[in-house]
C-alpha positions as CSV (number, residue, x, y, z in Angstrom):
1,M,119.9,152.4,98.9
2,A,120.5,156.0,99.8
3,R,122.4,156.9,102.9
4,R,119.4,158.4,104.7
5,E,117.3,155.3,104.0
6,T,120.1,153.1,105.3
7,E,120.3,155.2,108.5
8,E,116.5,155.0,109.0
9,W,116.6,151.3,108.4
10,F,119.3,150.8,111.1
11,W,117.5,153.1,113.5
12,Q,114.2,151.1,113.0
13,L,116.1,147.8,113.4
14,G,117.7,149.1,116.6
15,N,114.3,150.0,118.1
16,E,112.9,146.6,117.2
17,M,115.9,144.9,118.8
18,Q,115.4,147.0,122.0
19,G,111.7,146.0,122.1
20,L,112.6,142.3,121.7
21,T,115.2,142.5,124.4
22,A,112.8,144.1,126.8
23,E,110.2,141.5,126.0
24,I,112.6,138.6,126.7
25,N,113.8,140.2,129.9
26,R,110.2,140.6,131.1
27,S,109.4,136.9,130.5
28,R,112.4,135.6,132.5
29,T,111.6,134.6,136.0
30,S,115.1,135.0,137.4
31,V,118.1,136.9,136.3
32,A,120.6,134.7,134.4
33,S,118.5,131.6,134.6
34,A,117.6,129.3,131.8
35,R,115.4,126.4,131.4
36,S,118.3,124.1,130.6
37,W,121.9,124.5,129.8
38,E,124.7,122.2,128.7
39,P,128.1,121.9,130.5
40,R,131.3,121.7,128.5
41,V,132.8,118.3,128.1
42,D,136.2,116.8,127.1
43,L,136.3,113.2,126.1
44,V,139.7,111.5,125.6
45,E,140.5,107.9,124.6
46,E,143.3,106.0,126.2
47,E,144.4,102.5,125.5
48,H,142.2,100.8,128.2
49,R,139.6,103.5,128.9
50,L,137.8,106.7,128.0
51,L,138.2,109.7,130.2
52,M,135.4,112.3,130.3
53,K,135.8,115.6,132.1
54,V,132.7,117.7,132.6
55,E,132.8,121.4,133.7
56,I,130.0,121.9,136.3
57,A,131.3,124.4,138.9
58,G,128.8,125.4,141.5
59,V,126.9,122.1,141.4
60,R,126.7,120.0,144.5
61,G,127.6,116.3,144.1
62,E,124.2,115.1,145.3
63,D,122.6,117.2,142.5
64,I,124.5,115.2,139.7
65,Q,123.1,112.1,137.9
66,L,125.3,110.1,135.6
67,L,123.8,107.4,133.4
68,Y,125.4,105.0,130.9
69,V,122.8,104.3,128.1
70,P,124.1,101.2,126.2
71,E,121.3,101.4,123.5
72,R,122.5,104.8,122.5
73,N,126.2,104.2,123.3
74,C,126.3,107.4,125.4
75,M,126.8,108.9,128.8
76,L,123.9,111.1,130.1
77,I,124.8,113.8,132.6
78,R,122.0,115.6,134.4
79,G,121.9,118.0,137.3
80,F,121.0,121.3,138.8
81,R,123.1,124.4,139.6
82,P,121.2,126.7,142.1
83,E,121.3,130.4,141.7
84,E,123.0,132.1,144.6
85,D,122.9,135.8,145.2
86,H,126.3,136.7,146.7
87,T,125.5,140.4,147.0
88,D,124.3,142.0,150.2
89,G,120.9,142.8,148.6
90,R,121.8,146.4,147.8
91,R,122.6,145.8,144.1
92,T,122.4,149.0,142.1
93,G,122.9,147.5,138.6
94,I,123.8,144.4,136.6
95,H,126.6,144.9,134.0
96,Q,127.3,141.3,132.8
97,L,125.6,137.9,133.2
98,E,127.1,134.9,131.6
99,I,126.7,132.1,134.1
100,L,123.6,129.9,133.6
101,Y,121.7,128.4,136.5
102,G,119.0,125.7,136.8
103,D,118.7,122.3,135.3
104,F,121.3,121.0,132.9
105,Q,121.6,117.9,130.7
106,R,124.2,116.7,128.3
107,E,124.3,113.5,126.3
108,V,127.8,112.5,125.2
109,R,128.1,110.0,122.4
110,L,130.9,107.6,123.0
111,P,133.2,106.1,120.3
112,D,132.4,102.7,119.0
113,V,134.3,100.6,121.6
114,S,133.1,98.0,124.1
115,I,132.4,99.5,127.5
116,D,132.7,97.7,130.8
117,A,129.7,99.4,132.4
118,E,130.1,97.7,135.7
119,R,133.5,99.5,136.3
120,I,132.5,103.0,135.3
121,R,133.7,105.4,138.1
122,A,133.4,109.1,138.7
123,T,134.8,111.7,141.0
124,Y,133.8,115.3,141.5
125,R,136.5,117.8,142.5
126,N,137.1,121.5,142.0
127,G,134.1,122.0,139.8
128,F,134.9,119.1,137.4
129,L,133.2,115.7,137.1
130,L,135.8,113.2,136.0
131,V,134.4,109.9,134.6
132,M,136.6,106.9,134.0
133,I,134.9,104.6,131.4
134,P,136.8,101.3,131.1
135,K,136.9,99.5,127.8
136,Y,135.9,95.9,128.0
137,D,138.8,93.6,127.2
138,R,138.8,90.0,128.4
139,H,142.5,89.6,128.1
140,V,143.7,92.7,130.0
141,V,143.2,93.4,133.7
142,V,143.0,97.1,134.4
143,R,143.5,98.5,137.9
144,T,141.1,101.2,139.0
145,V,143.0,104.4,139.8
146,T,142.1,106.2,143.0
147,F,142.3,110.0,142.8
148,R,143.2,112.0,145.9
149,N,142.7,115.7,146.6
150,I,145.9,117.5,146.0
């Protein structure tokens, strides 16, 4: 392809991308909102439990649902992060938007271990949901650890 044809192709592609971006922005009901988003999750296995840490800053504790689904061997986390406008209403521009708001849901598959569902516990602190998922073991008694704010 000749240089001029290549430049025209990139110019046309750029125009089409601008049009697509404008169309997407027009269809959005609110800046930086999405229909659904997924929080980041760490899942660590210890000798007697699984420890799941979910990053959900800006979510109120009463807006979080945590479900253990034994048929799928997973934890289901659902919730809602409200969009809050921290400006004084005189915004003159938006330069970067990366934080997603609205409903979220995340299904976390658990390793193939026996779970003691009756003893699953969770705490929410500093924007992290910490879920302790005890393994079921008839021969070992595991104390529940209580977390304090530091």
